[in-house]
N, C-alpha and C positions, 0 to 999 in steps of 0.2 A: 750453594753446595749441599751435597748429600751428605745426610748424618747417618740415616737408618732407615732401612727398607723390610718391612714384615709382609709376609705373605701365608695364607692358610687356605687349605681345601682347593688347591690348583692343580690340575694334572696329576702328575706323580707327588705332589707335596700334599700330605694329609694334616699333619699338626704344624701349628705356627713354626716358621722358620724365620730367622731374623738375619739380615745381612748388615753389619754395622762397618761404617767409615771411620768410627771413634778411635783416636789414638790410644793404646794400652801403656802401660808402664814401662819405662825404658827408654834411653836416649839414643839406641843404636839408629843411624842413619837419619836423625832427626832434623837435621837441617835442609836433607834434600828430599826427603819422603813425606813429611808432614807440613801442617801450615796452620796458623790460627786465625780465626775470624774477629773483626773488631764488632762483635754484638754482645750485649749483656748476657751474663752466664754462659757464654760460648765455650766449646770444648775444641782441643787440637784434633784436627781432622787428617785423614790419609790422601794422599794424592792417588793411590791406585789400590785395588784388591784384585788377586787371582783365585780363581775356582779351578781345583783338581778333582779327578774321580774317573771311574771307569765308564766305558760307554752304557748308556741307558740308565745312569744313576740319578739324573736329574738336573745335572749341571745347566743344560739348555732351558730346562723349564724354570731355573731360577731367572734366567736372562728374559725368557719370555713373558715371565710374571712382571718384571720390570717395564718392558715394552707394552705389555697388554694393559696395565694401569695407565701409563700416559697415553695410550691410544683411546681409552674410553672418555678419560679426561677431556682430550681434545675433540673428539668427534660426537659424544652422546648428544650434545645439544644441537649440533649444526649438521651433521651428515646423516645420523640415524632418524627414522620416521616412527611414527606411533606403531606399535605391534612388531617392530624389529627385534629381532634376538640380539642380546648381549652377549659378546664374544668371550664368555667365562666357560671352562670346563672342570668341574668338581672331581675330587679324586673318586673313581669309579670302582676301586675293589672293596668298597665297604657299602653295605646297603644303607646305613645311615648318612655317611657324608655324600652319597651320590645324589641325596635329595637335600642337601644343605648349601648353603650360600657360601662362595668364594670370598674370601676377605684379603683387601691390600692395604696398607698404610705406609705412608712416605713422611720422614721428618728431615726437613731441609730448610735453608736458608736463601732468602731472595731479598735483594734490596735491603741488607743488613736487619732483616726480621727473620726470627725462626718461626717456622709453621710445623704443626702436626695435622696432617689431613688423610683422611682415610675413607673407605666404603666398603659394604659388603653387596652381593648381588647374586642373583641366580640368573639363568638365561632369559628369563622373562621380564625382571624387574629389579629394581634398587630395593634392599633390604633395609640398610642403614647408611647414613653418612654423617660425617662430622670433620669440624675444623676448630683447631685451638692454636692461637696466635701468641706470641712472646714478644710483644713490640719493646717491653721494658724489663724484659728476662723474666717476668712473672706471666704464668699462663691466664689466658683470656678465651673462654670457650664462646666463638662467634656464632656458632649455630651447631644444632644436630637434627636429625630427622631419622624417623623410624616408622616401619610399615606396621600397622596394626593388624594381625591376620583376623581377627574377630570382625572389626569394622571395615576391613578391605580399605583402609586410607592411611594416609600418613600424618604423624604426629610431628610437629616443627617446635624447636624451642630454639628463640633467638635472644642474644644478650644484648644490653645497651650498647656494647662495644661495635656491634655491626650497624652501620648506617644504610639509608638508601631504602628503595621501595620493596621492603621485604616481601609484603603481601603479594604484590603484583609478581615477583619472581617465583614466590611458592606457587601459584595458581598456575604459571606457565609452565611449571617443570613436570613433565610427563614421567609416568613410572618407570620407563627404561631410559631415563636421562639423569644426570647428576644435576643437583641444585646450583653446585659450583659453576658449572659449564653454562647453565640457562642464565644464572645472575649476570655473567659476564657478558653472554650475548647481548643481554637487555643493558648493558651500560653500568655494571658496577665497576667504579674505579678502586674501590678498597679491595675487592677480590681478585683485581687484575694480577697483582704479583704472585698470587698463588696460581691461578690459571697459567700464565705466561712462562712460570718455572717448568711445566710439563710441556708447554708448547715450543719454547726456545732453549731452555737450558738442558733438558734431558734428551739427549741424542743417541738412539739405538741406533745400531749398524748390522748388516748382514755380514756372512763370510768375507764378502768382498767389497767391504765398506758401503759406500752409496753407489757403487757402479762407477765406471770410468767418466760419466758424462759431467760430474760434477767438478771433478780436478780439471777436465778438458774445458770447462764453462770458466774456469779461473785462469786458464792459458790464453782466453782471448784478450786479457790485459797483460800489457807488457810487464808491469811491475810484480804482479803475482805470478806470471809465467816464469819469471825470473828467481822467484821463491821456490816454485815446483822444481826447476832444474837444479837448483841448490840442494834441495832437500833429496832428489834422487840421487845425485851426484856424491853427495855426503854418505849415502848408502851403498856407494860402488857401483850404482848402475851407469853405465856408459852410455847415456843418450846425450848427444849433442844439441838437439833441437827438438820442439814438438810443433807441429803443424795441425792447425785445426780449421776444418771446412764444414760449413752448415749450409743446409738447403731445406726448403719447406717441405713436409711430407707430402708426397704424391700417391693416392689409392691406386692409380693406374700402373704403378709400378710394381704392385703386388703380384707375386707369382699366380699364373692361371691356374695350377694345380691346387690352390686353396679354395675350400668351400665357400660358396657364397656367404653362408653365416659367419665364418671366420673373417672374410674380408670386411664384412659390414661392422663386426666388432672392432676389429683393428682400425677401421677408417674412422669410426666414432671417437674410439681413445685417442688416437692420434691427430684429429683434425686441428689444424691451427699451429701444431707442434713442428719443430725443427729436428731434422736429424742431423747428427753430429759425426762427422768423420774424422778419426783421428791418425794421424800418421807420426812415428818416431824417424828422428834422422839420426843417423850415426855416422861417425868418421872412421876412414879406412885408414890403413897404415901409412899410405902415401897422403893423406889430408884430403882424399876425395870424400864426396857426401853421399851416403846410401840412405834412401828412404823405404821404410817398412810399414805396412797395414799394422793397426795395432794388434788385430787378430792373429798376427804372425809371431808377436813377441810371446816369450814363456809365460806360463800360467802364473809363476812368481813374480814377473815384471809387471804383468797386468794387474795382479793383486795389488802390488805395492804401488804402482801408478795411480790405482783407484783410491788407496788409502791417503796419498800424499796429499790431496786437497783437503781431505776430510781431518787430517791430522793437524794441518796448518790452521784451519779455520776453529778448531776445537781448542787448540792452546791460544789462539789468539784472543778468544772471546770468553775463556774460562767456563767452557761447558762441561757437561758430564757424558763421556762417551761409554757406551755399553756394546760390547763386541762378543759374539760367540765364535770360538774355534778361531783364535788370533793367529795360531801357528800355521794353518792350513795354506799349504803351497808356498811356506816362506822357510829359509833359512834360519836356525836358531840364533844367529849373529843378527838378521833382520828383526828378528821378535825381541831381541834384548835393545836394539836401536830404537825401537818405536816405544818400548817401555821408559827408556831413559830420559826420553823427551819430556815424559811426565814428571820426572824425578830431577828436574834440572831448574832453578831458579832462573836461569836465563832464558831458556825455551820455554818454561811454564810461569811467567810472571804473574798470571792472573788465576793461578791455582785450579787449573781444569783438573777433574778426576776420571780414571779410566778402571772400568770394571769388566774383566774379561775372563773367558774360559780357556784351557789349554790342556794339551796332554805334552806339551814341550817341558819336559822335567830339567833339562840342562840349566835353566836360568834359575833353578833353585839352589844349585852349588856355587852361583856367584854372589858376589855382594849387590844384589839387586834390591831384595825385600827385606823389610822388617818382618818378624814372626807375627805382627798382628795382621799383616797383609795377605797372609795365605790361607785360604780355605779349601775345605775338602767335602764331598757330597758322595753320599753312598746310600744304598736302599736297605731297609730293615727287613724282618722275616715277612712282613705283610705287604713288600714292595713299595714302600713308602720312602720318600726321600728325605734323609737327615743332612743337613747343614751345618758344618761346625769348623771353627777356626784352630790353626796350629797353637795357638796360645792354651788350649784347652789341655795340651800335653807338656807343657812347661820346657820345651829343649832348651838345652843349654846355650847362653848366648855365645857367638862366635866359635863354638867347639863342637856343635853337633852338626853332621854333615846331613842337611836337610833333605837333598834329593836321595841319599843312599836311605836314610830313615824311612822316606814314603816309598820308594821301591822295594824295599823289605818288608813292607807291611807294618811298620810301626805305628803310623798313624791312620790304618784302615784305607777305605776308598781305592782298593785295587780290585780288579776283576779275579774272580775265583776261577781258574782255568782247569777244567778235568781233562783227563785222558781220552782221546777218542780214537777208536780202532776202525777202520775201513774192512769191512767183511766182503771179500769177493766171492761173487755167486757164479 
């Protein structure tokens, strides 16, 4: 489970910003929206957090930072090669920060142990890396790594709590790779729960989920297909059945107008893969069946179908779902429906968590969120992103209209719209 995420000097984020999933004081919606972990010195956590703010305030960069950290952990030792650039972008509107490292840190629980793991990096190499574990509620610093600018080498510190071939892992770790990722690649069983949390538990999705193919793949099994159909019908999508057809990719079917270089690239990427064709089946008033191509469905239906398999998988396995612009192409009631699935002990028995951004404010006026679940993003005078929770304003419990307060500017994080006149020449 995610406890806290910290990011510094990343894109529009200049100073350290913290997104916390720790439950604050107050028993509002406690049974639905919070949960506790059976770990030593554990705190109660939130099942979801929502981030509001104007366009270009940095909401998406908070999501990108979460996603980027996970990607670097998963790929730095396996996908990247010596000399490859690390995919971090510092805050560029300041001469000092533009030359400094980006920093990420995640505090989380996996396999009933709390971990605090982080690293800082420039585009060329890792600057620092550290891991603290709390197997019995007390901190154990398993390792740390720091780049010495004078000697142009790394200084490692290992504690006796970390077992295994530490020297072998150290010598195998490239300057543009993480020690954690390298050690797991070289069979460190002790570090696998840390790496696997990023690989398996942290699940970022784009605006359209994972695309329709994941949901379509679940429909190839009759049992999970029934789940998908129930999910869609519960949200009032009148789809009677789903038909899935697959065939091997054939490069000879690519349009002739495609340049040879594009054909070659597509053929290489799609070699051995299957093309999935999705059909939706509807019932007419007199009971006849009508089949539609998936692309002929509305944008909202396509997005919700893409989310269906994703939501079911996340809730089933207790993962952490990160989504940017959840509201896009969806009715407010559909957004509420998706959020409520995380706030139910029945549909979310394994305490999956949802972190998302949105401009949909109507859900603020309903009894959906605790005050500590609502966050805001805005930019300061230097164009740097600030992330802060609603609890900073101490809104009155059950008395304050949060939506009205936000839209009236009480909490900031609103666009400043100036008058604009068109001059006819």
